[in-house]
C-alpha positions in Angstrom: -17.5 -5.0 -20.2 -17.0 -8.1 -21.8 -13.7 -10.4 -21.4 -12.7 -9.7 -24.9 -12.5 -5.8 -24.7 -9.4 -7.1 -22.3 -6.3 -6.8 -23.8 -3.7 -6.8 -20.9 -3.8 -9.1 -17.8 -1.5 -7.1 -15.0 0.0 -9.3 -12.0 1.8 -9.0 -9.2 3.8 -11.6 -7.8 3.5 -12.2 -4.3 0.5 -13.5 -3.1 -0.7 -14.0 -6.5 1.4 -15.9 -8.7 2.9 -17.2 -5.5 1.2 -18.7 -2.3 1.7 -15.4 -0.5 5.2 -17.1 1.3 8.6 -16.2 1.2 11.3 -18.9 1.9 14.9 -18.1 2.2 17.2 -20.6 1.0 20.4 -21.3 3.7 21.9 -18.3 1.9 19.3 -16.0 2.3 18.2 -16.0 -1.0 14.2 -15.5 -1.3 12.6 -18.2 -2.9 9.3 -18.2 -3.9 6.8 -20.7 -5.0 5.2 -20.8 -8.3 2.1 -22.8 -9.2 2.0 -24.8 -12.5 -1.6 -23.7 -13.0 -0.9 -20.1 -13.1 1.4 -20.8 -16.0 -0.8 -22.6 -17.7 -3.6 -20.3 -17.3 -1.0 -17.5 -18.4 0.2 -19.3 -21.6 -3.9 -19.7 -22.7 -4.5 -16.4 -22.4 -1.2 -15.2 -24.1 -2.5 -17.6 -27.0 -6.1 -16.0 -27.2 -4.1 -12.9 -27.9 -3.7 -11.2 -24.3 -0.7 -9.8 -23.2 0.6 -10.1 -19.3 2.8 -7.8 -17.4 4.0 -8.4 -13.8 4.3 -5.1 -11.4 5.8 -6.2 -8.7 7.3 -4.4 -5.1 9.9 -6.8 -5.2 11.9 -8.5 -7.3 14.9 -10.9 -8.1 16.2 -13.2 -10.1 13.5 -15.8 -9.6 11.1 -13.0 -11.0 12.9 -12.4 -14.0 13.2 -16.2 -14.6 9.9 -16.7 -14.3 8.5 -14.3 -16.4 10.9 -15.3 -18.9 9.6 -18.6 -18.7 6.4 -17.7 -19.8 7.0 -15.5 -22.4 6.4 -12.2 -20.1 8.4 -9.2 -21.6 6.6 -6.3 -20.0 7.9 -6.7 -16.4 8.4 -4.0 -13.3 10.5 -5.2 -10.3 10.8 -3.5 -7.3 8.2 -1.0 -7.8 7.8 0.7 -4.5 5.4 3.2 -6.4 2.6 0.6 -8.4 0.7 3.4 -9.8 4.1 4.8 -11.6 4.3 1.3 -12.6 1.3 0.8 -14.1 1.5 4.2 -15.9 4.7 3.1 -17.2 3.4 -0.4 -18.8 0.2 1.5 -20.0 2.2 4.1 -21.7 4.6 1.0 -23.5 1.7 -0.7 -24.5 0.1 1.7 -25.8 -3.3 1.2 -23.8 -6.0 2.6 -21.7 -7.1 1.7 -18.4 -9.8 0.4 -19.4 -8.0 -2.1 -21.2 -6.6 -3.7 -18.3 -7.3 -6.4 -15.7 
């Protein structure tokens, strides 16, 4: 398959958009460390016409805020059943699994 045939980049957060560490603030709020290069790659993908979705088993304001910063509107958080989230996102986008990486 050629990369030009792909339409949607679907990403988890922990260990994919972060370095895998979960740090807590002194108030117990989870903190996530995002890498600027991942954000740049996402923006380049979007400029090339690709869509981006976030599908994660966790959630929180930090995830939705980062997604908003990157212009990602397709997001499913707190998804313990990621297959369900995957199916929902495919349906929402009108895509088949072969269109997604």
